N, C-alpha and C positions, 0 to 999 in steps of 0.2 A: 504493501501498498504505499502510494506516493506520499513525504509528509508536505503536512502543509505552505513550509519554507523551502523546499527545492526548486519550484522556479526562482524565488531571491537567490540562490545559489546560484542557478547560473547567469543571474547578472549580475549578482555584487560576491566580490571575494568575501563572504560573513565569517567571522571569525566563530571558531566554537565555543559553545558558553556549558556548562557545569549542574546539575541535580546539588541543590545544598538542603540539611536538613534546618527548620524552624529555629536546632538549635544553634547554631551561630551565627545568628543576633548579640548575643551578648557577645559573640568574641568580635564583631565589627565594631561595640561600645568600648570596648575594653580596647582593641588594637587606635581606636578614634583617642580617647583618652590619652593614651602612651603619646602619640603623633603631637596633641595640645600641649601634652607637657614637653615634646622635644622641641616647641617653634612657638612658647607660651606670647612671647608681646605676636608676632604677626599675625596667629590666629585670632588670638583676643583681638587687635587689632579689627579684624571681621566683624569680628560678634559685637564690638563696642555700634563700629557702623549702622548695622542693623537695626541697635537699640537706638539707637540716637535718631536714623531716619524715620523710621518705625512710629516711636513716637513723633516726631513733627509732623507726620501722616495725617496720623491716627487723632492728635489730638485736634486737628486742623478741620477732619471729619464728624468730629461730636456732636456734633449737633445732624449729625445726616444718615439717623444709621443705616439707610439704603446704600449712600458708597462709604461708609466704613463697615459695611460687611462683606459689601465688593473688595474691595480693599483687604482686610482680613482673611479672605477663599482665594484672591488671586493673590495672595504669597506660596502659597502651598505649590499653585500650577508653574509659578518663574522661579522657587526656591532650587531646582537641578542648578540653573543655569549662573543664579547668583555664587554658590557654591563654586565654582570652575576657580578662583583661585584658592580654597581650602583642597583641593584635589591636586594642585599643585606643590602645594607645602606638603602633601603626603608624599607624593611620587617624590621630592625630593630626599624629602627624608629616609623610604625605600632605601636610596641610593649614598646616603651617608655622608648628604648636602647640608652644608650649616643654606640657614633660609632669614630673609629681614622680610619683612615686609614688599617691597622695591620686590626680588625676587617673587614673589606668587605672579606677579601680572605676568611673567612671561608665559604663562599655561594659555593666559586668553588669547596669544602672539601664536602659539603653536600651534591653536585649533581655528584662529580665527576665520575662516571660511562655513565652516561646519558650525561653530556654532553660531555665528549672524542668524546664519539657515538654517537654526535650531529656535532662536531666539527670537527670527521672524514666526515660526508656529508656531509658538509661545501667545505672543505676542495676537494672532488670528484668535486662538481660542481662548485667550482673556477675553478679546470681543464680544464673540461669542456671545464667551456664560456673560458679561457684561449685556447685552441683547437680553439675554434670559431670564437676567435676573432682576431688571430693569420690569419684564412684561413679571414675575412671580412674587415682582414686591408692593406691586398693587395693590391687589388682593392686601395685603396683610400690613400698607402703609391708612389705608379705609378709615376714616373714620379718626384717624393722630397725626394732623395734619405738621405738629408743632414739636415733636419731642426729642429731649436728647437717646440717647442709644440705650442706657438704662431705664428711660424712661419708656421706651420704646416696648424692650424685651420687658416690661413693668406689663403693661398694655396689653403685646399679646400674650402672657400668660395667666395674666387674671379675668380677659375679657371676655374666655371661650370664644371655640368657634374659628380656628386660627391655626387647630390642628392641622388640617388639609394641607394650606398654604404654605406652612411652615415647615411642612415633615417635604412638599412638592419641589421646595428650595434648597434644604439641606441635599435629598436626590439628587437632584441635575447635576448642581455643584461639585457632589460625591463625584458622580461618573464624569466629569471633565477633568477634579482635582486625579481621580484615576489615569483620564485619559494621559494625562500629563506625565502619572508618575510612569506607567507605563512604556511611554517612548525615551523616559527620560532618568530612567533607573540607571542601567549603563552607554547609555551614552554620551555622555557629555564630560565622564571620567574619560573613555574612549575617547575622544576626539584628540581628550587633550595629551593621553600616555601614547596613539601611534597615529593620531593623524589620522583619519578613516575619514571616510567622503562622507557624507550627513547622511544621505541613505544608508549606506550600509551599516554605520552606527544605530541608526533612527532600529530599520529591520535586525540589530544584533539581541537592542534593550527587548523590544517586542517577544524574540526565541527569545531568554534569560526568564521573561514575565511566562510566556507558555511552559517554558519547561519546570517553572515553579513557584506554581502561581498561590498556593498555601504559604509559603514561607515569606514571599517577597508583599501578601496581604496582609500578616502581620507586620512588618519591615514598615509598610507603611504607616498601618496605627503606630506604629510606634514612634515615627517620625508627628503622625499630627499628635500624640499624647504630649509628647515634650515641647512640642511647637507649642503648644494650648498653656502648658502650664510656662512658658515664657512666658505667653502675652499675659497669663495672668497676674503677673507681677512689674506690668504696666513694659513690660517688653527687655526688660534689663537683667532677667534669666537669660533673655537670649546669647548676651555676654560671650557664656559659657556654653549653650544650648545649640548654639548655632555651629560654631569650629564644631564642640563634637559630633554633631547628626553627619557634617561635613568628613570630618576625616573619615568618620565611622564608611561613611558611602560609600568611598572609596578603596578602603579594602572590603567590600560587599560588592564593587566593579572584578576587584581582585581574585574572590573568590568565586564570581559566575561566567566570568571570563578564562579561556583557557588564554 
């Protein structure tokens, strides 16, 4: 029986992928923590940039629940690309190279063409999600035209009758974020590590997910849970959690791709 990726193998020289157990997630996090300790200043600089930029953005959107929710959910869509510098730090640590923040920028240059294409794809996904979110949010916002995020959340919970629209928003947003995860779980580090073509990297990412749906869904849930924990600390928890997840994602790529 033909493998669903056989036609892609004929068009692109796809890297081979491995099957991994879900228990490897703990190993990825441990390795990510080791990388963070290896390059603390450069890694935490990325975390600080995430936290400050995120806080400025979210504070400005505090009185616009729709755009606040779109910004938070959109973060999960573009996160794989934002972590490219952290992947480069992990790549250098593997090779025993000392790294400063400026050294991490080489990763963006090495896979520039593929990263630009992947970034465009993520922008298109985010634009699609923005349109869908606006349509779904219209039902949630009915009757509450002027409220901050907390007031809006309390209104939706207390008013009753909004469970359907809220679940629909979460479901559609989850599907879009999952698609971005499936396309990016190994493609960005692969572009940085080997400068593969964008199509081959995206196809390898889809193949890795197809070979490991259970472990990678658990990994996605872990990323979401830790990121939300960072958001719960007014984003300053992301100073540590984003570098940890970025470095850990590099080691996930190393396990998944031969």
